[in-house]
N, C-alpha and C positions, 0 to 999 in steps of 0.2 A: 411753702407746705411741699413734703416730698412728691416727687412725680417718677413716672416711667417714662422713658423715652424710646421713641421707634424711629428708624431711619431706612430708606432703601439702599439696596446694595446695587453699586455701579455697573457689576458685571453680570446683571441680570440675565441679558438676551443669551450670553454665552453658557451660562448655568442652564437655561432652558433648553437648549438645543444641542446640549454636548453629547448625548447618547448616541452611538453608532447607528446608522442605518436611517436616520431622520432627514427629512428634506430641509431645505431652508426655511425659516419662519416665514409664515405668512403674515403674522400680525406683529408690529413692533409693540412691546409692553409699554404701559404708560408710566411716566416719571413725575415725583411729585414737584409742586410749587411751593404749597404751603403744608407745614406740619405742626400738629398740637401735640404736647406732651399729654400722657395719660396721668391723672392724678391718682396716687397711691391712696387707697381707702384706709386711713389710718384707724378707723373704728374697727377694721377687720385685720389689723396687722397680725403677720405670722412670722413663725421662726425661720420658715423656709421659702425657698424660691416659689412662686406662683406662676404657672405657664397659663396663657390664653391664647388661642388660636382662633382668627376670624377668617371667614370668607366675606369678600369685599366686592362690590359691582362698582367698577369706574365707568360712569356714564359717558356719553360722547361729549359732553361739555366740561369733562374733567371732576365733575362733582360725585360724591359719593352716593350710591343707590342702596340698593339692597345691603345689609349686613347680617350675617348669619354667625353664631357661636358654633365653630366646629369642635374645639376643645374647651371645656368650662374649667375654671379656676375657683368657682363660686359666684353667687350673684353679684356680689359686690365688685369684685376684681372685673367680671364681664362687663357690668355696666359701665365702669371706668374706661376700659379699652373700646368699648363700643362709642362712648361719648367722645373719645379724643379722635378715633378714626373718622367720624361723622364730620369733623372740622377739617379734614385734610382737603387739599384741592390739588388735582394732577394735571398735567399734559396727558390729554387722552390718548389711549391706544390707537394704532393706526394700521389699517391694510393699506400700502400705497399711500395715496393722498387723502385717503378717505379716514375720517375718525370713526371708531367702532366701540361699542360697550364691551368690556370683557369682567372677568371676574378673577380676582386675585386673593392670594392667601397671604395672611400678616400675622405672624406670631408675637406675642408680647411676654415679656418675662420681668414679672415684678420682683425684685431682689429685696429682701427683708431690710429694715432700719438697723443701723449698727447699735442703736440704744433707744428705750422708750422714746417716742416722741413729746416733744414740749411744745408749748404754746409759744409763738413767737413773741421776743421781746418788745416792748413798747418802742414804737418808731421803726420796728423792723417791717419788712413788705408783709402786707395784708395775704391771707389765703386767697387763692384763685377763686373766681366765681365759678358757679356750679355750670357744666356745660350743658348745652341743650339736649331735650329728651332723645334718648337713642331711637334709632329708627326700625323699621320691621326685619323680621329674621330673613325673609325672602320676598322679592317683589320684582315686578317687572318695569323697565324703564318705559319712559314716555313712548307710546307707539310711533311717534314720528321720528324717534331717534334710535331704535333699536336695530342693530344691523342685521344682514341677510347671512344668518349662520356663520358666525365667525369661527376661525380655524381651531380645531380641538388640539389640547395638549393634555399630556398625564405627566410632565416632567415633576421630579421632586426636588424640594428646596436644598440647596446646599448648606451644611449647618455652618452658622457663623462662629468666627473665633475672636471678633473683635469685641472690646467692651467701650461702651460709650463713656464719655466722661460725665461727671455729676452734674447735676443742674446748677447753672451759675445764680440762679435766682436765690439761693440759700443764704439764710442770714450767717454772719461769722460765729463759729462756734457749733453750729446746728449739726446735726447727724447727717451723713452722706444720703443723698437723696437715692431712694430705691430705683433701681435703672432697669432698662430693657434691653435684652440683648438685641442685637442688629436684626430685625426680621427680614426673611427672604422672600418676598412675595412671588408667588409662582401664577402664571397665566393658566387661569383654569376654566375653560369655556365649553367643557364637554357637556354639561349640562346644558348649552344653549345649542348643541350641534344640530340639533332636529327641530329647532323652533324659529321658523321665520316669522318675521313681523306681520302683524294681524292685517287682514282682507277687510275687516268690517268692524263696526262697533260690536258685532255678536260673534267676535272669534275670541273664544276664551281659552286660556291655559289655567287649569286647576292645578296648583302647586301642591307639594308633598304636604306642607304644613295644615293645609286645608282638609286634604284627603284624609290625613290621620287625625283630624280633631275628634269627630265622633266615632262611635264603634262602627265596624263594618264586619259583615259576614261574609262578603264576596267581593271581587274587583268590580262586579256590576253595580254593586251597591254605591260605589264611589262616584258613580255618573250623577248621583242625585243631587250633588254639591254645585252641578252647573245649572244656569239659569234655564227654566222651563223643563227640566228633565225631571220625569217621575218613572221609578223602576220598581217592578213588582215580580214575584216569583209564584204566579198562579198555578202552575202545573207541575210543582214538586222539585227535588233537588237535582234530578237529571235531565231537566228540560230548561232550554235558553230561557232567561228573563225576558219579561215583556216590558217595553221601552217607549215611553210617549216624551217627544221633544217638540216643543212649541207648536203644539195644535196638530201635531202627527201622531196618530196611534200606530206606532211603527211596529206593533207586536213583536215578533223577535228579531228585528232588523231590517224589514222591507224596505224602509224609507231612509235608512241611515248606513251610510259607507263607513264601516268599522275595520280599522286596522291596528296592528301592533308592530310599528316600524314598516318594514317593506311586506309585511305579510298580511294579505286580505283575509279577513274572518268571515265576511258574508259568502253563504253558500248559493250558487246560482240553481234555478228551478227546483229548489228543496220542496219535498211533497208536504211536509208540515206548514211551511210558509217560506214565500219568496224572500230571499237574502237573509235565511236563517243565520244567526250567529250567536255560538254558544260560547260565553265568557268565563263559563265555569272553570276552565282550564288554567286560568291566570291567578297566581299567586296573589292577594292583595298586598303582601309586604314587599312584593317587587316592584310595585307601580311608583315611579317617581314623579310624574306629572301626568295630566291627561288634556290634550288639547281638543276642545269641542268648537267647531265650527258651525254655526247656526245659519244655514243659507249655502247656496251654490255659488262662489265668486272666484273660486281657484281653479285655473285650467288642470290642476292634478287631480282633482276630485273625479273619481270615475263611476262605475255602477253603482246603484242604490244611494248616490248622494242626491235625495230629493229634499228630504228636510234638512240634511247637512251631514257632516263627517265627524268621526270620533277618532282620535289615535291615542294609543296608550304607549307611553315612554317606560320601558322597562328598565330600571337600574336599581342599586342599592347604594345609597350615599353613605351610611353608617356601616363601615367594614368590621369584619370580625365574624363569629359563629353566633347564631341566636338559635336557642332551643325555647320553644314556645308551646305550653300545654293550656288547653281550654276545655272546660268541663261545667256542665250545668243543667239548666231545664231539659225535661224531655230525653234525658239519657243521652244528652249530647256531649260528643267529645271530638276534639281536634288537637292533632300533634304536627307541629311545624319544625322542620330542620332546615335551617338557612345558612348559606356559608358564602361570604363575600370576603375573599381573601384580601388580606391588607398588603398595601403596596400596589395593588392592581387598580385598574380603573372601575368606576361606579357600575359600569355595564356589564362587568365580569361578576359571575356570581352562579350559585347552584342552589335549588331548593325543591323540597318535597314536602307534601303534606297528606294527611289521612284524616278522614272526617265520617263519623258515623252518628245517627240519630234515630230514635224511636218515632220522632215526629210529634207534633202538638196535637194530633188527633188521630182518629182511625185510618190506617192504611196510609200513613206518611213516613213512614220509616226509610232510611237510605244510607248507603254507603259509598264512599267516592275516594278516589286517589289520584294524585297528581304530581308530576316531577318535571322540572324545568331547569334550564341551564342556558347560560351565555358565556361566551368568551369574546373579548375585545382584543385585537392586537395590531400591530404596526407591522409593515411589510417594506421591502426595498422599493424606492422609487416614489416615496411620499405617500403610499397607499396606506389606509387604514381600513380595517375590517372588523366584522362581527358576525360570529356563528351563534345560532340560536336553535335550541331543539327543546321539544317538550313532548309529554306523552300524558293522557288522562283517560280515565274510565270511571263510570257511575252507573248505579242502578238503584231505583226509588220506587216506592208505592204511590199511587196517586189516588186521592179522596174523591176526585172529581168536582162536579157542580151540584148544589141543592137547590129545590126550588123555594122562594122565600114563603110561600103559603105553607109549605110543609114545615117548616121551622117554625113559623108562627102558631101552627095547630099542635107542636110537639110531636109530630111524627117521627122526627128526626132531629137530633142536636145540632147545634150551629157548627161544632167542629167534628161532626161525624160524616160518615158517608152511607148511602143507603145499603140495607142489609142483603141486597140483592146479589147473588152471584156474579152477575154481569159488572156491577159497580165495583165490588171486591177484586175482580180480575184484572183492574187498572193498573198500569205500571209503566216505566220508562228506564230505557237504558241508553247510554252514549258513551263511545269511545273516539280518540283520535290520537294521531301522532303526526308530529310536522317537523320539518328540517328547513331553515333559511340561512343564507349567506348573504351579507352586505359588504361592499366595498365603496370606499370613497376616497377620492384624491382631490386636492384643494391647490390651486395654483395662483399666481399673481394677481392682484387687483380683484379678488373675489370670484375667480373662476373655480368651477366645482365640477367635477364628474362623478357620477354615482351609478353604481350596477348592484343588482340584486337577482338572486335566484331563489326559489322556494318550492317545495313539494309537501303536500298533506294527504292524509288518509283519514276521513270523517265517517262515522257510523252512527245512525239514530235508529232507534226501535222504540215505539209507543204504542199502547192499548188505553184507548179512552173511550168513554161513553157519556156523551152530552145530552141525548135525548130519552134513553130509557128504552122504550120498546115501540118504536114508530116505524122502522125501516121494511120495507118489502123487497125480497131478493130480484136481482136482475137477471141471474143466470137461470134461476127457477122462481118465477113470480108467485107461485102458490105459497112459497117459503114466505111466513110472515110471523112477527112476534117472537123471534128466536134472541132478541137482544141487539142493541146497536153499538156493540163493543167494536170500534174501529181499530185495527192493526195498521200500523204504518211503518214502513221500513224505508230507508234512505242510506245509501252508502255511495260516498263520493271520493274517487281518487283524483288528484288534480295537480297541476303544478303551473308555474309561471316565472315571469321575469319582468324587471324593470330596468330601464336605462334614462339617463338623463344627462345633459351637459349644460351648465351656466357658463355664458362667456365672460372674460374680462370686461370690467367696466370701461366703457368708451365715453371720455369726457373732452369733447372739442373746445368747451368753455368752462369757466369757473362754475357757471351756474347751472351747467347740463351734465347730467350722466345718464347713461344707459347701459343696460345688460339685457341679454336675451337667453331665455332657457327653453331647449327643446327636449322632449322627452318622448318615450315610447313604453308601452307595456303590452304583455301577452299573457293570457293564461287559457288552459284547457282542462276540461273536466269530463270524466266517465262516470256516468251516474246511473245507479240501480234502484228502481223504485217499484214498490208493491204497496197495494191497499186493499185489505179485506174486512169482512164483517165475522167475528168470531162469535160462537156460542159457549158461554162458560156453563160448567166450570172447566169442562176438558178443553175449552179454547178450540174447538173444530171449525174450520173454515165454512161458512154456510153461504158466502156470497163473495165474488171477486170482483172489484172496482178498478185496480190499476194494475199492471204488469208491463213495466217498461225500462228501456234502456235510452239514456240520453247522452250524447257526446255535444259538449257545448264548447264554444271557443270565444275568445273576445281579443281583439287586436286594436290598441288605441294609440293615438298620437295627439301631441298637444305643444303648443307653442306659448311662451310667457314672455312678455316684454315689459321692463321694469324701467320707467322714466322718473328721473329726480330733477325737478325745475326749481332750482335753488335750494334754500333749505327748509322750505315750509310746504311744498307740493310734490306729492308723488302720485304718479299714474301707473296702475299695474294692470294688465289684462292680454288677452289673446283669446284662443279657443281650443276646443278638444273635439275629436271626431273617434267614434269606436265603430268598428265592424263586428258584428256579432254573427256566428253562424251556428246552426243547430241540426244535428241529425237524429230524429227520433224513430225509434222502434218501439210503437205501441202496439203490444201484443194482444191486447184486448180491445183495438180499434176495430170499427166496422163491425162491431158485435151483431151476431144473428140472434134476434129473440126466440125463445122456443116456440112461438107460435108461426114463425116463418119459415118459409121453405129455404134449406140451405143452398145457397148458390154460389159460395166462395168459401174460402178459407179465411178464418178470423185473425184479424192483424192490420194494421196500417201503418207503413213505412212511409216517413216523408222527410224532407230538408228544407230549410228556411234560412234567410239571410237578411239583414238589414243593417242600416247605418243611423247612428244617433250622432248629431253634431250640433254645437252651439256656442255662443261667445261667453266669457266672463269678463268682468272688468269692474275694478273698484278705483276711487278717488280718494286720496287722503291729504287734507289741507292742515297744516299746524300752525295756528296764529301765534302760539307760544310755546315752548318745548314741552310742556305737561299737557297741553290739551291738543286733541286731533278730532277733526270732523270726518266724518267718513259718507260717501254715496257709494252704492254697489248695486250691480245686475248681473244675473247669470242665468244660463238654461242648464238643467240637469236632466237625468233621465234614471229610469228603473227599466231593467231587462224583463222580457216577458216569462211567463211560465211556459216552458217548451212544448208541453202536451197540449197547450191552446192553440198552437200554429197549425195551419193547414199547410198542404204541398205548395212550395215554390213562394210562400208568402213573404211579402217584405216585412220582415219581424216587426210588428207593433211595439212602440215603447211608451212607456208612461212619462210623458216631458212635464218638466216643471219650470216655470218662469219665476225667478226669485229676485225682489227688490228689498232695499234696504237704506235707511238713512240714520245717522246717529252720531254720538259723540262719545268719545273716550277721554278720561281726566285722570290725572296722576299727580297731584299736589303733595306738598311736604316730603319731597324727596322720595316718593313713592309709597310711603306709609299709607296712604289713602288712595284707592282706585277705584274709579265711578265709571260705569259705561250705561248708555241710554240708548234705545234704538227703537225706531217704527219699522215695521216689515210689513210685507204682503207676498203672498205665493200662490200661484194658480196652477192646479194638477189636472192634467189632461184625462186621467184615468186612475181613480182611487181604489182601494182594496179595503175589504171588511171581513171580519171573521164569520164563517158558515158554521153553525154547530151541527149541522146534519152531516156535513162530509169532514168535518172537523179540519178545514183549512180555509184560506183566504180565497175571496170571490170579488169580482168586480163589480164596483157601486157606481161608477160614473165619474164626470169632472167635479173637481170641488174647489173652493177659494178659502184662504184663511188670511186674515189681517189682525195684526195686534201691535203690541208694545211690550218690551222687556227693560228691567232696569236691575243691574247689579252693584253692590257696593261690597269691597274689601277692604278692611282696616287691619293694619298691624302697629297700633301705637306704642307697644313696648316690645322688646326683643322676646318676651315670653308669652305674648297673647296675639291671638289672631281671630278675626271675626269676618264672617262672609254672610250676605243676604241678597236674596233676589226675588222680584215678583214679575211674573210674565202673565200677560192677558192676551188671549187669543179669540177671535170670533171665525169659527169654521162652519162652512155650509156648503150644500150641494147645490151646483150649478145647473144640473140637467137630469133626467130620470137615469135611473140605473139601466144597463143593457137589458134587453128584453130576453126572454128564455122561453122554452116550450111549455114550462111548467108556469111561467109567469109572463105572458106576452104583453102585459100592459103594466108595468111596475107603478105603484102609487108614486106621486111626487107632489110637493108643494114647494113653490119658489121660496128659496131661503132657509129649506129645511135644514135644522141643525145636524152636523156630520155625528155619527154615533161615537161614543167610546171616547170622546175629545173633552178633556177638562179645560172649561174655559180661563180658570185662574190656577196658576201653581205658585205656590210660594215655598221657599227654602231658606232656612238660616242655619249656620253653623259658628261654634264658637269652641275655640281650643286654647287651654293654658297650659304651659309646660316650663315649669320654675324650679330652681334649686332654693329650697327654703333653709336650711341651716347645714352645718358641717359636723360629721360624727366621726370621730377616729380618723380625721384626715380626709374624709370622702364625703362629698355633698349627698344630702337626702333631697331626693327631688320629688315634685308630685306633678302629676298630669291629669287633667280635668276636660273632658269634653261633651258638648251637646250637640245634637243636630234635629232639626224639626222640620216636618214637611206637611204642607196643606194642599188638597186638592178640593176644588169646589165641586158641587155635582156635577157629573157627567149625562149629557144626554143618551138615551138607549132608544133602540128601534121602537115603534110604536107610541112616540109620545112619552116614554118613559124617562126618569132621571134617576142614577145612581146616588147613593148618598155621599156626603162629604166626608174626607178623610184627614184626620189628625193623628200625627205620629209623632213621638218624641223618643229619641235613644239618648243616652248618656253613659259615661263611662269615668272611673277614676283609678288612679294607678300610683303607687309610691315605688320610688327606686332607690337602692343604696348599694354602692359597689357593683358587682355583676348581677344583681337580683332585682326584678321587678315584679310586684305582686298587685293584681288590679280586679276591678270587678266591671262588666258590661251588662247594661239593661236596654232590652229593646222593647220598643211600645211601653215606655214607662207610664203611659197615662191609663194602660191596661184597657184599652178600647176594644169594642168588637167591630171590626171593619173587614171590608170584602176587597180582596186583592184585585178581582176583576168582577164585573157584573155582566149579564146578558139578558136579553129577552127574547124567548122563542118559544115554540110548541114542544112540549116533551110528555111523555107517559111513564110513569115509574110504577104503576099500579097501586097508588096510594090513594085512590078514590073510587067508587063503584063505577062512575061514567067517567071515561077518559075525556078531557077537555082538549079541543083543537084552537083555543085561545092561547096567544102568547103569553107566557108568564115570567116573571122576573127570576132569574137565575144567579147565584154566585158563588165564587170559589173564596173561602174563608182565608183571611190574612192571619199570621201568628199572633197570639195572645202575648202577654207579658212575659218575657223570658229574660232570665237572669243566669250569666256565665261568670265564673271566675277564672282568671288567668294568671299563669305562673311563667315568666320568662327570664331566661338566663342569658347573658351578653357576654361573650368571652373575646 
């Protein structure tokens, strides 16, 4: 049977590093030991040469791992190339004496038969057996064998000029075998340059194929594909999403360290919520992968790493120009322009998007715009760098929350807002601009030096009313009943840097290898804050609550030792210490009540400093290459809200003790990935939302214990499935802190922590396949599904929120440069609450106001259908 042959070029190393200004290669490319010819699919025989290009991961044992089709020649030719390359075996790539996993590009060229194919004559050679099922489009190597950030390269292949000989297995007189031009594999590990090996069983990397499987309306929505994560937009288009991670109601980011490369996204001492992280500026089409580390086991994890950390890897693997228009329900329209210049690295791109919507109910309209760009470059001395810049602005109306008893009595509709002027005056606006520069230099035997600097200006302004008409003035106590419309303003201008160096591996014996990384980080912020009560509709200020300036700085140091004992044991760990300093100018501090004699000027200036330090360690044992057992422990922290500090106070921190044990498995060449873990975390001071003040307040120490399971399968090159189940039992361990208003807060041992769902289930399915060929171009189909389930969540005063079931789906067909599709969100058309609360409110909907807590909710979007038109050039 005719075959297509592929061999490796012996001059690969010289081709990779021939460009001027590059340092000597840190990684020696792999070389083939065994090659298998690709079988020409005669049923799909064509008159022209068919080109297929694959991205192939060569693992540390020389086996082929993930295989991705970069350039398709049609489904049959793609399958033939993938089936062949999966049977190849390599001498693995090496950095010094250490084998490392790398990615190479392998092009196949299927030359047409000279004449129609004929059945072999009797006695001739039988057709070759069908190859094994092709593997995944993208997957991770076994955790025990993945390298510590292999050296990146962006060299391009040198066109081949040699023609291979016809296959010698042809019978006499048979037509010449379709041949493949000599592929020029190119070392391509830039995609792994920021992906260190996992620290624990719950250290996940969500790849682009999973992220792109179901429809997404924002980059934050992508987080829902990670185990134990639930994402909701309860406060409208211009406010950060609410995130729940493995038993932590992280609100807008209070318990999760969120970064985009070297750029930290959490805002310190934010008025609306400590650790506030707005992800709306990220264009979802530019997210290549997301690393979600659930737990605190890495010394690099800093402030807000309580539940864990999230890092967005921004890059565009598909090069060219993309124009995408989306429109549909509720007069929603979005226009995207994305430019990823061909011949440049994946991390070089520019994108801009505009979105407007009328909203799915009253007072929910919004308009936003964002622009971002990155440029990756190489410099003299072996340095590589990346410049990142972005700007974002948005404004949207807010419908606020509704009492469930008012909806049940038909006083107000499920998707409405109260007809009160104070409710209709709710809105939010946000703006930001930031700039970052990252530099990296790699040396021999794994040595790496990194430097980064960044600066950002972030502004937030909101007007929200949660409680109706319950507030009494502080400045003028006789003023009451003017409306609880809370105005918050938070403007943050800051900057910082990161430095780190990882030493070359020290290997005094064949079974022992050690490396040490030391690093430092610093950030400083100037924060302007104000909180007032407004009287609608003129929005006149009738009470003042906050007027402050905060100067906050954080200097952190860490050390991380990496020990490899033989091929099966790896011990990593060290410690981290952060010094935090605050200078607070509280212009409403030491407030003089109207009934007191004025004896001083209003205001309270103070400073405070504190240290947060703790160890992090993880142990990995790999009994076989595709199985890794993990045990991990670490201490993390959350910085305090600056205005809560007293003069000279040793700044208190919310300390977390995080423990975990689990297993990760990747059998079948990585086509199947399974992780399972049991965990427990102990937090010294938790926070919960206070609707009267519209911000987070202390609730006391808490404990969480549970388990999580994730399964990712890529049985076919065009199919990916991902599913996870997380269970957590979250309880309060001691009474909340006493206050003047509540000196003896109620407490029951084992009391469930409010707003935390005990069970979170997520499933994603993505299909992306070429069906037939029309006029020489493949007609492709893309289908995606995403399903989320949240069990009933406990609320204050013994209440429980309703469970949540959400199903999103999309389908698209593409031909040539055109792709047309449809996206449906909340396909089950369920009425659901994005968030629920239980507190006292008075909206004037009953003759006698009630002082009993009542169920409140913010409605989630109903069924929404969007049409998409995408042009790829």
